[in-house]
Backbone as JSON Lines, residues from 0, in Angstrom:
{"i":0,"aa":"M","n":[230.22,-56.88,-27.5],"ca":[230.16,-57.38,-28.86],"c":[231.44,-58.14,-29.15]}
{"i":1,"aa":"S","n":[231.33,-59.26,-29.77],"ca":[232.46,-60.13,-30.08],"c":[233.39,-59.49,-31.1]}
{"i":2,"aa":"K","n":[234.69,-59.69,-30.9],"ca":[235.68,-59.17,-31.84],"c":[235.59,-59.9,-33.17]}
{"i":3,"aa":"T","n":[235.01,-61.08,-33.19],"ca":[234.91,-61.85,-34.43],"c":[233.72,-61.4,-35.27]}
{"i":4,"aa":"N","n":[232.87,-60.56,-34.72],"ca":[231.73,-60.04,-35.47],"c":[232.24,-59.08,-36.54]}
{"i":5,"aa":"K","n":[232.09,-59.45,-37.79],"ca":[232.59,-58.63,-38.89],"c":[231.57,-57.6,-39.37]}
{"i":6,"aa":"F","n":[230.42,-57.61,-38.75],"ca":[229.37,-56.66,-39.12],"c":[229.75,-55.3,-38.57]}
{"i":7,"aa":"N","n":[229.86,-54.31,-39.41],"ca":[230.32,-52.98,-39.01],"c":[229.16,-52.17,-38.43]}
{"i":8,"aa":"L","n":[229.05,-52.16,-37.12],"ca":[227.93,-51.49,-36.46],"c":[227.96,-49.98,-36.66]}
{"i":9,"aa":"E","n":[229.15,-49.39,-36.72],"ca":[229.25,-47.96,-36.95],"c":[228.7,-47.61,-38.32]}
{"i":10,"aa":"N","n":[228.98,-48.44,-39.31],"ca":[228.46,-48.21,-40.66],"c":[226.94,-48.35,-40.68]}
{"i":11,"aa":"V","n":[226.43,-49.34,-39.97],"ca":[224.97,-49.54,-39.9],"c":[224.31,-48.3,-39.3]}
{"i":12,"aa":"E","n":[224.87,-47.82,-38.2],"ca":[224.31,-46.63,-37.56],"c":[224.35,-45.43,-38.51]}
{"i":13,"aa":"A","n":[225.47,-45.24,-39.19],"ca":[225.6,-44.12,-40.12],"c":[224.58,-44.23,-41.24]}
{"i":14,"aa":"Q","n":[224.39,-45.43,-41.77],"ca":[223.43,-45.62,-42.87],"c":[221.99,-45.38,-42.4]}
{"i":15,"aa":"M","n":[221.67,-45.81,-41.18],"ca":[220.33,-45.57,-40.65],"c":[220.08,-44.07,-40.49]}
{"i":16,"aa":"R","n":[221.06,-43.36,-39.96],"ca":[220.93,-41.91,-39.79],"c":[220.82,-41.22,-41.15]}
{"i":17,"aa":"K","n":[221.66,-41.64,-42.09],"ca":[221.66,-41.04,-43.42],"c":[220.29,-41.22,-44.09]}
{"i":18,"aa":"G","n":[219.7,-42.37,-43.88],"ca":[218.41,-42.66,-44.48],"c":[217.27,-41.79,-43.96]}
{"i":19,"aa":"T","n":[217.47,-41.18,-42.81],"ca":[216.41,-40.35,-42.23],"c":[216.71,-38.85,-42.29]}
{"i":20,"aa":"L","n":[217.9,-38.47,-42.78],"ca":[218.28,-37.07,-42.75],"c":[217.35,-36.15,-43.52]}
{"i":21,"aa":"E","n":[217.0,-36.52,-44.75],"ca":[216.11,-35.65,-45.53],"c":[214.79,-35.45,-44.8]}
{"i":22,"aa":"F","n":[214.27,-36.53,-44.25],"ca":[213.01,-36.46,-43.51],"c":[213.14,-35.53,-42.3]}
{"i":23,"aa":"T","n":[214.19,-35.71,-41.51],"ca":[214.35,-34.87,-40.32],"c":[214.59,-33.41,-40.69]}
{"i":24,"aa":"I","n":[215.31,-33.17,-41.76],"ca":[215.55,-31.79,-42.2],"c":[214.24,-31.14,-42.63]}
{"i":25,"aa":"L","n":[213.42,-31.86,-43.38],"ca":[212.12,-31.31,-43.77],"c":[211.25,-31.04,-42.54]}
{"i":26,"aa":"L","n":[211.3,-31.93,-41.55],"ca":[210.53,-31.72,-40.32],"c":[210.96,-30.43,-39.62]}
{"i":27,"aa":"I","n":[212.26,-30.2,-39.56],"ca":[212.76,-28.98,-38.92],"c":[212.34,-27.74,-39.7]}
{"i":28,"aa":"I","n":[212.47,-27.79,-41.0],"ca":[212.11,-26.63,-41.83],"c":[210.6,-26.37,-41.78]}
{"i":29,"aa":"S","n":[209.83,-27.42,-41.54],"ca":[208.37,-27.25,-41.49],"c":[207.93,-26.35,-40.34]}
{"i":30,"aa":"Q","n":[208.81,-26.14,-39.35],"ca":[208.47,-25.3,-38.2],"c":[208.47,-23.81,-38.56]}
{"i":31,"aa":"G","n":[209.01,-23.47,-39.72],"ca":[209.05,-22.08,-40.15],"c":[210.39,-21.76,-40.79]}
{"i":32,"aa":"E","n":[210.54,-20.54,-41.22],"ca":[211.76,-20.1,-41.89],"c":[212.98,-20.41,-41.02]}
{"i":33,"aa":"V","n":[213.99,-21.07,-41.62],"ca":[215.12,-21.53,-40.82],"c":[216.43,-21.38,-41.6]}
{"i":34,"aa":"Y","n":[217.47,-21.04,-40.86],"ca":[218.82,-20.87,-41.39],"c":[219.58,-22.18,-41.21]}
{"i":35,"aa":"A","n":[220.54,-22.46,-42.09],"ca":[221.27,-23.74,-42.06],"c":[221.87,-24.03,-40.68]}
{"i":36,"aa":"S","n":[222.47,-23.05,-40.04],"ca":[223.08,-23.32,-38.73],"c":[222.02,-23.67,-37.69]}
{"i":37,"aa":"D","n":[220.8,-23.16,-37.87],"ca":[219.7,-23.53,-36.97],"c":[219.34,-25.0,-37.15]}
{"i":38,"aa":"I","n":[219.38,-25.45,-38.4],"ca":[219.09,-26.86,-38.7],"c":[220.14,-27.75,-38.03]}
{"i":39,"aa":"I","n":[221.4,-27.39,-38.19],"ca":[222.49,-28.16,-37.58],"c":[222.34,-28.2,-36.07]}
{"i":40,"aa":"R","n":[222.05,-27.06,-35.48],"ca":[221.88,-26.98,-34.02],"c":[220.74,-27.89,-33.55]}
{"i":41,"aa":"E","n":[219.63,-27.86,-34.27],"ca":[218.48,-28.71,-33.9],"c":[218.82,-30.18,-34.04]}
{"i":42,"aa":"L","n":[219.48,-30.56,-35.14],"ca":[219.87,-31.95,-35.33],"c":[220.81,-32.41,-34.23]}
{"i":43,"aa":"K","n":[221.77,-31.57,-33.86],"ca":[222.71,-31.92,-32.79],"c":[221.99,-32.07,-31.45]}
{"i":44,"aa":"S","n":[221.0,-31.21,-31.2],"ca":[220.25,-31.3,-29.94],"c":[219.47,-32.61,-29.85]}
{"i":45,"aa":"L","n":[219.19,-33.22,-30.99],"ca":[218.47,-34.48,-31.04],"c":[219.42,-35.68,-31.2]}
{"i":46,"aa":"D","n":[220.71,-35.42,-31.04],"ca":[221.74,-36.44,-31.24],"c":[221.73,-37.01,-32.65]}
{"i":47,"aa":"L","n":[221.34,-36.19,-33.6],"ca":[221.39,-36.54,-35.02],"c":[222.46,-35.66,-35.67]}
{"i":48,"aa":"I","n":[223.66,-35.81,-35.19],"ca":[224.76,-34.92,-35.55],"c":[225.02,-34.96,-37.05]}
{"i":49,"aa":"V","n":[225.11,-33.77,-37.61],"ca":[225.41,-33.61,-39.03],"c":[226.29,-32.38,-39.18]}
{"i":50,"aa":"V","n":[227.16,-32.39,-40.17],"ca":[228.05,-31.26,-40.4],"c":[227.6,-30.5,-41.64]}
{"i":51,"aa":"E","n":[228.11,-29.28,-41.8],"ca":[227.73,-28.45,-42.94],"c":[227.97,-29.15,-44.26]}
{"i":52,"aa":"G","n":[229.07,-29.89,-44.36],"ca":[229.4,-30.6,-45.6],"c":[228.38,-31.65,-45.98]}
{"i":53,"aa":"T","n":[227.61,-32.1,-45.02],"ca":[226.52,-33.05,-45.28],"c":[225.22,-32.31,-45.54]}
{"i":54,"aa":"L","n":[224.98,-31.25,-44.77],"ca":[223.71,-30.53,-44.84],"c":[223.51,-29.79,-46.16]}
{"i":55,"aa":"Y","n":[224.5,-29.04,-46.6],"ca":[224.31,-28.2,-47.78],"c":[223.97,-28.97,-49.05]}
{"i":56,"aa":"P","n":[224.61,-30.11,-49.33],"ca":[224.18,-30.87,-50.51],"c":[222.73,-31.36,-50.4]}
{"i":57,"aa":"I","n":[222.3,-31.72,-49.19],"ca":[220.91,-32.16,-49.01],"c":[219.97,-30.99,-49.25]}
{"i":58,"aa":"L","n":[220.28,-29.83,-48.69],"ca":[219.45,-28.64,-48.92],"c":[219.38,-28.3,-50.4]}
{"i":59,"aa":"S","n":[220.51,-28.4,-51.09],"ca":[220.52,-28.12,-52.53],"c":[219.64,-29.11,-53.29]}
{"i":60,"aa":"R","n":[219.75,-30.38,-52.94],"ca":[218.95,-31.41,-53.6],"c":[217.46,-31.2,-53.35]}
{"i":61,"aa":"L","n":[217.09,-30.88,-52.11],"ca":[215.68,-30.63,-51.78],"c":[215.17,-29.37,-52.49]}
{"i":62,"aa":"N","n":[216.03,-28.38,-52.62],"ca":[215.67,-27.14,-53.32],"c":[215.45,-27.42,-54.81]}
{"i":63,"aa":"R","n":[216.38,-28.16,-55.44],"ca":[216.24,-28.5,-56.86],"c":[214.99,-29.34,-57.12]}
{"i":64,"aa":"A","n":[214.61,-30.15,-56.14],"ca":[213.42,-30.99,-56.27],"c":[212.13,-30.2,-56.08]}
{"i":65,"aa":"G","n":[212.26,-28.91,-55.74],"ca":[211.09,-28.06,-55.56],"c":[210.42,-28.2,-54.21]}
{"i":66,"aa":"L","n":[211.12,-28.8,-53.24],"ca":[210.53,-29.0,-51.92],"c":[210.8,-27.82,-50.98]}
{"i":67,"aa":"L","n":[211.81,-27.03,-51.32],"ca":[212.19,-25.88,-50.5],"c":[212.21,-24.62,-51.34]}
{"i":68,"aa":"S","n":[212.0,-23.53,-50.66],"ca":[212.3,-22.23,-51.26],"c":[213.23,-21.53,-50.27]}
{"i":69,"aa":"H","n":[213.91,-20.51,-50.75],"ca":[214.81,-19.8,-49.86],"c":[214.73,-18.3,-50.12]}
{"i":70,"aa":"S","n":[215.12,-17.57,-49.12],"ca":[215.2,-16.11,-49.25],"c":[216.47,-15.65,-48.56]}
{"i":71,"aa":"W","n":[217.0,-14.56,-49.06],"ca":[218.21,-13.98,-48.47],"c":[217.79,-12.89,-47.5]}
{"i":72,"aa":"V","n":[218.35,-12.93,-46.3],"ca":[218.03,-11.94,-45.28],"c":[219.34,-11.3,-44.83]}
{"i":73,"aa":"E","n":[219.35,-9.97,-44.82],"ca":[220.55,-9.25,-44.38],"c":[220.85,-9.59,-42.93]}
{"i":74,"aa":"S","n":[222.13,-9.66,-42.62],"ca":[222.57,-9.98,-41.27],"c":[223.44,-8.86,-40.74]}
{"i":75,"aa":"E","n":[223.23,-8.5,-39.49],"ca":[224.08,-7.48,-38.86],"c":[225.47,-8.03,-38.55]}
{"i":76,"aa":"A","n":[225.57,-9.35,-38.47],"ca":[226.82,-9.99,-38.06],"c":[227.66,-10.48,-39.23]}
{"i":77,"aa":"G","n":[227.32,-10.12,-40.45],"ca":[228.1,-10.59,-41.59],"c":[227.29,-10.57,-42.87]}
{"i":78,"aa":"P","n":[227.62,-11.48,-43.78],"ca":[226.93,-11.51,-45.07],"c":[225.47,-11.93,-44.93]}
{"i":79,"aa":"P","n":[224.68,-11.69,-45.97],"ca":[223.27,-12.12,-45.92],"c":[223.17,-13.63,-45.67]}
{"i":80,"aa":"R","n":[222.08,-14.02,-45.03],"ca":[221.86,-15.43,-44.72],"c":[220.72,-15.97,-45.58]}
{"i":81,"aa":"K","n":[220.87,-17.23,-45.97],"ca":[219.85,-17.91,-46.76],"c":[218.93,-18.66,-45.79]}
{"i":82,"aa":"Y","n":[217.66,-18.29,-45.79],"ca":[216.67,-18.96,-44.95],"c":[215.77,-19.83,-45.82]}
{"i":83,"aa":"Y","n":[215.46,-21.0,-45.3],"ca":[214.68,-22.0,-46.05],"c":[213.27,-22.14,-45.49]}
{"i":84,"aa":"T","n":[212.33,-22.38,-46.38],"ca":[210.95,-22.72,-46.02],"c":[210.49,-23.85,-46.95]}
{"i":85,"aa":"L","n":[209.46,-24.55,-46.52],"ca":[208.88,-25.59,-47.37],"c":[207.97,-24.97,-48.42]}
{"i":86,"aa":"T","n":[208.0,-25.52,-49.61],"ca":[207.03,-25.15,-50.64],"c":[205.77,-26.0,-50.42]}
{"i":87,"aa":"A","n":[204.75,-25.75,-51.21],"ca":[203.54,-26.59,-51.13],"c":[203.9,-28.04,-51.43]}
{"i":88,"aa":"S","n":[204.75,-28.25,-52.42],"ca":[205.2,-29.6,-52.76],"c":[206.0,-30.21,-51.6]}
{"i":89,"aa":"G","n":[206.78,-29.39,-50.93],"ca":[207.54,-29.86,-49.77],"c":[206.63,-30.3,-48.65]}
{"i":90,"aa":"K","n":[205.55,-29.54,-48.44],"ca":[204.59,-29.91,-47.39],"c":[203.9,-31.22,-47.73]}
{"i":91,"aa":"E","n":[203.52,-31.4,-49.0],"ca":[202.88,-32.64,-49.43],"c":[203.84,-33.82,-49.26]}
{"i":92,"aa":"T","n":[205.08,-33.6,-49.66],"ca":[206.09,-34.65,-49.53],"c":[206.31,-35.02,-48.07]}
{"i":93,"aa":"L","n":[206.38,-34.02,-47.22],"ca":[206.57,-34.27,-45.79],"c":[205.38,-35.04,-45.22]}
{"i":94,"aa":"E","n":[204.17,-34.71,-45.63],"ca":[203.0,-35.46,-45.17],"c":[203.1,-36.92,-45.58]}
{"i":95,"aa":"H","n":[203.52,-37.16,-46.82],"ca":[203.67,-38.54,-47.3],"c":[204.77,-39.26,-46.54]}
{"i":96,"aa":"M","n":[205.91,-38.59,-46.35],"ca":[207.03,-39.19,-45.62],"c":[206.62,-39.52,-44.18]}
{"i":97,"aa":"T","n":[205.81,-38.66,-43.57],"ca":[205.35,-38.88,-42.21],"c":[204.46,-40.12,-42.14]}
{"i":98,"aa":"T","n":[203.59,-40.28,-43.11],"ca":[202.73,-41.46,-43.16],"c":[203.56,-42.73,-43.33]}
{"i":99,"aa":"V","n":[204.54,-42.67,-44.23],"ca":[205.41,-43.83,-44.44],"c":[206.2,-44.13,-43.17]}
{"i":100,"aa":"W","n":[206.73,-43.08,-42.53],"ca":[207.5,-43.27,-41.3],"c":[206.64,-43.9,-40.2]}
{"i":101,"aa":"D","n":[205.42,-43.4,-40.05],"ca":[204.52,-43.94,-39.02],"c":[204.3,-45.44,-39.22]}
{"i":102,"aa":"G","n":[204.06,-45.85,-40.45],"ca":[203.84,-47.28,-40.73],"c":[205.1,-48.09,-40.51]}
{"i":103,"aa":"L","n":[206.22,-47.59,-41.0],"ca":[207.49,-48.29,-40.84],"c":[207.88,-48.39,-39.38]}
{"i":104,"aa":"S","n":[207.76,-47.29,-38.67],"ca":[208.1,-47.26,-37.24],"c":[207.23,-48.24,-36.46]}
{"i":105,"aa":"S","n":[205.96,-48.26,-36.76],"ca":[205.04,-49.17,-36.06],"c":[205.44,-50.62,-36.31]}
{"i":106,"aa":"S","n":[205.75,-50.95,-37.55],"ca":[206.14,-52.33,-37.89],"c":[207.44,-52.72,-37.2]}
{"i":107,"aa":"I","n":[208.43,-51.83,-37.23],"ca":[209.71,-52.13,-36.61],"c":[209.56,-52.24,-35.09]}
{"i":108,"aa":"N","n":[208.76,-51.36,-34.49],"ca":[208.54,-51.43,-33.05],"c":[207.89,-52.74,-32.64]}
{"i":109,"aa":"R","n":[206.95,-53.24,-33.47],"ca":[206.35,-54.54,-33.18],"c":[207.39,-55.65,-33.24]}
{"i":110,"aa":"L","n":[208.27,-55.58,-34.23],"ca":[209.34,-56.58,-34.33],"c":[210.29,-56.5,-33.14]}
{"i":111,"aa":"I","n":[210.62,-55.3,-32.71],"ca":[211.5,-55.14,-31.55],"c":[210.86,-55.74,-30.31]}
{"i":112,"aa":"E","n":[209.58,-55.49,-30.11],"ca":[208.89,-56.06,-28.95],"c":[208.9,-57.58,-29.02]}
{"i":113,"aa":"T","n":[208.69,-58.15,-30.2],"ca":[208.72,-59.6,-30.35],"c":[210.13,-60.11,-30.04]}
{"i":114,"aa":"Y","n":[211.14,-59.41,-30.51],"ca":[212.53,-59.77,-30.23],"c":[212.82,-59.75,-28.73]}
{"i":115,"aa":"K","n":[212.37,-58.71,-28.04],"ca":[212.61,-58.57,-26.6],"c":[211.89,-59.67,-25.82]}
{"i":116,"aa":"E","n":[210.72,-60.06,-26.28],"ca":[209.95,-61.09,-25.58],"c":[210.56,-62.47,-25.78]}
{"i":117,"aa":"G","n":[211.21,-62.67,-26.94],"ca":[211.75,-63.98,-27.31],"c":[213.0,-64.28,-26.61]}
């Protein structure tokens, strides 16, 4: 990449990841009751690295929006843990987001193929 390119690629990558975080978090929670550190571990395993300082505000926002519910579970290794699950509204939202993602992904993939051919 040219040094004269003023387009900040790191910022672009961060914004693209940020734009998909809520969706990916809902997808992970849709698998069943999950603890915040489990979400972080799953995101990291997918190279979608996120830190607690990013995750907790998103979880709070999704909870306030009625997309998540949580329960406290006693832990043998320390204080009780907050586990998250999707609400009915969360499941509906995730279905809608999945449909939107499928259409968007398909369109972008077609553009990428056209770009590669050109």
